[in-house]
N, C-alpha and C positions, 0 to 999 in steps of 0.2 A: 379532122372534123370536129373532134372532142375538143381540141385546143380553141377553135374559134367559138364554140358554145361556151366554154368556160369563161373565155375573155368577155364574150358578150354579156353573160351574167354578171361578172364583175363589173363591167361598166353600168349595168342596170342597178346594182347594189350601191355603187357609188353615187349614181344618180339619186337613188332613193334616199341614201343618207343624207346628202346635200339638200334635198327638198325638206326633210324632216327638220334638219338644222336650221333651214331658213325659216320655216315657220315657226320652230321653237324661239329664234331670236326675235323675230318679228312680233311674236305674242307677249312675250316677257321682257324684252330688253328696248327694243326701238320700235316706232311706228312712225307712218308719214301723215302729213296734215296739209291741207290747203287752206291757205289764208282766204277769209270770206269777209271783205269789207275793209274800211279805211283807218280803222282806229289805231293802226300800229304804223302808219305812214310818217315819214318817209323811210323808216327802218325796214317794214316789210309792207308790201302791196298786196292789194287784191290778186288772187290766182297764184302768189308765190307757193312753191312746194317745199316742205320743210321735213326734216328727220327729227324726231322727238326722242329724246333719251328717257325711257320710262323708269329708270332706277331711281325713283324718288320715294323712298318709304317713310321718311320723317323730315321734320323741319331742318334737321343738320345737313341735309343734302341739297338745300337751296341756299343760293347767295343773293344779297341785294343786287337789284338791277339785272338778275336773270330774266331772260325771257321764257315765260312758262305758258302752258296749255292747261286748261282746266275745264272740268264739267260745271258749265253755269247752269244748264238745264237738263233734264233727262235727254233731250234730242240735240242739244247744242253745247259745243265746246268753244271756249274763247281763248284767244292768245293775247296776253298783256305783259307788261313789264313789273316784275316784283319790286315794290318800293319799300313796303314795311314788313318787317319781321315781328315775330310776337314780342312784347314788351316796348316796341319803338313808339315814340311819340312823332307822329308825322303831321306837318303843316306847311303849307304854302302862303307867302307873304311876298308881294310885289314881284311875282314871276321867279322866286327863288324857293327851292326845297329846303326845308329843314327837317333834320332827323333827331331827335332828342336834343333840341334847341341849337343845333350846329347847323351852319349852310353846308349844303351838299352840292356838288356840281354835277351836271347832267349832260355830259359831253355828247350823247347820242341825241340830244334835241338841238344841237348847234345848227345842223343842217336845216332844221324845220324853222328855226327862229330867223334864219336870213330872210324868209319870206313874209314875216309878219310886219315888216316895216314898223318896229317899235312897240306894236300892240302886244299886251300881255298874252302869252300862250296858255298860261294855267291861271283860272280864276284862284283867288285866296280862299283857303279853307283850313279848318282844324279837324281832326278825328272827332272831337266832341261835338262839332257843329254838323258833321255829317251823319252821326250815328244816333241823333235825337238825344244828345247828352249822355248817353249811356257809357261810352269808352272814351278815355284820353289817350289810351294806347291801344296797340293791336293785340287782341286777346291771346291767351296760350292756344297752340295748335291751329292759329290761322294767319293768313297773310293779307297785305294790303297791296292791291294792284291798280296800275294805270295804264292807259294806252298812250303811245308816244304822240299820237294826234290828239292832243289835250282838248281841243276844241270841239272835237267830233268823236268821243270815245264814251261807250257805255262802260263803265268800270267801277271800282270799290267806291268812288264818291257817290254812286247811285245805288248799287245793289249791295254795298257793306262788305264786310271781310269774307274772305274765302277758306273754308275749312281745308287744312292740309290734305285730308283724305280725298277731297275732289281734285287736287293736281294730278294730272296725266303725266306730265313730265316737263323737262327743260328742252328748249329748242337748241340743237346742236349744230344744225346745218340748213341753209337754204340752198337747194339744187336746181330750181327753176324760178326764173329762166336761166340758162346756161351762163349767160354772160355776166350774171349777179351772184354767182356761187359764193357764198360767204360762211364763215363760222363765228364772226365777231359781231355781237349784237350790243 
């Protein structure tokens, strides 16, 4: 009888440790997120479920074109694509992205451009034009973000630069719907 009690306690201890570890990792390293809205279509769609890597302590942990989640308002988080890093000059001319005066390809938009029938996907802008003439480049400890659905995205063109401390993390995985599991954004 004592052997079964010991075995049962071992199982309970193992399950308890597993739960504590799961809560620890969920709290400090990963989080799930539900896409709400169409601003990242067709890359991400309303209702997609994502895993967010929360290990983003500083700007060096982020790369241009990462898909990130950040605190936009106290009650709302947004998911957008990181376009500009600190010190970058960002502008759009004739539906072409220029970073530091060099044209940059955006292959993640190819799928969306197919349906536009030659219309511009992204309106022309410069950072100076959207920041009331204050900034020609992305300020230190900030990022510039855009939604992939450029015609229907509330992003840095409207609310300005995102402080790095507001970034929750990078999107690592879309796990729902099952037939669209993906890690490449």
